[in-house]
N, C-alpha and C positions, 0 to 999 in steps of 0.2 A: 550442892547440898544434898541432893538426894541418896547420892552414892556415899555419902560417908554417915549417913545416921544420922543428923542433926534433921531433923524433920519439921522441929517447933519453927528453927531457925529459917529454914524453908520455906515455909506455909507463910511467915511472916512477912517476907522479902515478895514474895510473890505476890501474896496480898497488898502489897503497898504499893509494888509496879502496874497490877493490874487498877487499881483507882486511875494510874496516869496514862497508859499503854493506849494505844490506837491501834486499830489496823492490822496487819500480822503479828505484831507484835504482841499485841491483847489477845490473839488467839493460839500463840504460841506459848504464852504466859500459863494461858488456861488449860493448855495441855499436860504441861510440865506440874502444874498445881494439883490437877485430877491424878495423876502418876503417884504425888507427893502424898496425897488424902488417902489414895487406893493403897500403897506402899503401907501405909501406917496404921490402916485399917478401917479408916473413916468414907466407907461406902455410900453411905446416903449424902452426904459431905460430898463427895466428888461427882457422883450423881447431880446433884443439887445444883453444882457450879458449873458443871459442863451444860446442862439444860439450861440455864439459865442464859449463859453466852451464848448459846446456841439458838433461843427463842428472842432474845434479843437484838441480834446480828442477822437475825435471816435475812433480811432484804438488802444485807452489805455486800453479800457476795455469794456468788454462782452456787450452784448445788456440787458442781466439780471441782471447787477449790482445797486442795490438800490440807490446809489445816481443818479447815471445816470438817472433810470425810474422816482425819484423823481424831475428832471430837466425837463423831456420829459411831465410829467407832468404838471407842471407849464407854458412850453411854451405851450400846447397845451392849457393849459386854458386861455393864454393870447393873441393868434396870432389872434384868430376870434374878440377880441375887439380891437385890434392896426391895424390891418389889412382890418378889415372892410368886412371878406369874411370867410365863413368857408369852403373856399374850400380846401380838403384835412385832414380838422380835426376829422370826424368822424372816418375816418382811420385808423387816427395817433392815435385817443383816443382808439380804437377797439385793435390797436395791441399793444399797453400800455398793456392794461389790459388783452390781453392772456399770455404777458412775465407777468404781477404781480402776474396773475392767476396760472401759471406754477410753482412760485417757492417752493421750497420744505421748508416747516414748517411755510407758511404765516400764517396758521387759517386761522377766520372768518375772510374773507372783510369787513364785517359789522363793524366788531370794529377794524379794523384798521385804523388808522392814520397818513396818509400822509402828513405834513404840507410845 
């Protein structure tokens, strides 16, 4: 739905799905919801959604879990825009990059796309 501009529909569907989703499905839906909210210009809502999931599920997933890395990357990108501060963002980005680089079988980082 994000691809055809039906943002309100996409947000509603994803929010409903998040209530029932668990595990990787929940993380994937959170990433998609963050993207839809960002595309719609709701940057604070997107950041709050991402940070809430990262904080509430922090103990359930290892730090190198691909979906957690995706959520952390999205939040890291939004944080300075929403909070008008780069405080801690560069350190977080460096930490995410180190974890991402250490993943086995990830291939060339230049050709890898994380949305």
